[in-house]
N, C-alpha and C positions, 0 to 999 in steps of 0.2 A: 557439383549438385546440390552442395551444400549453401552457397554462393548463389548461386540462384533459387534456391529454394526462402533464402535470409529476403533478399529483392522480394520475390514474392508472398513473404507476409506483412513487411514493412510497407506492401501497396495495396492489404486486403483496409475493407474500412472498419473502425468497430461493433459495426452489426456483423460483420460477411465474419470477424472473429469471433463475433460468439459462441455460437454451438462447439467450437473447439475448446477454448475458453472453462467452459461447464464444465467440459467435459474433467477437464483436467480442475477441480473440485468435486469430481464425483476422483477420482482417480487417489488423491490424496487423502479427502476421508480417510477411502480403504486403507490404505497403507499406512494411514494414524493406524488408527483401530487395530492392524494387524500387528505394527511392531508395539503396542502395546499388549498384545494377548505373547508376544515374542518374547519382548520383558521382566512378564508376567511370570511363564516361565521361565525364564532364563533365572531367574529371582530366585522362584520357589528351589529349583536346582542347583545351586548358592547353599541355603539354605540349611536344605537335605542335605550335600555333600553330593560325590557325584558319583554315586549309586543310582543307576536311572532303570536297572535290571526290573525294576517290578510296577516301572510307568513305560505306555506307547509312549515312540514316538508320533510325532506332529506327526501325519496326512500331506505329502506332497505330493504333489499331482507328479508324473513319470511325462520325459519327452522324450519320441522318437528318437532317435536321430538317424538322419540315411543317408546313406552311401552314396559318393559320386554317382551307380551306377543305378541307382535308384529315379 
């Protein structure tokens, strides 16, 4: 599947690739922003020590795991 996907990607024109590459740029910007926030939070935690009792953890989206029976 990976080989076929790679062949298909290489066969696309620049115009056909554009929507995907634009999305990559958007996602990378979101990632970099999230990493800045994460690193700032991590830096603040290190400066204040390891006591996080009076800080709330950042919200983490829960993902429901499906079992084979579902």
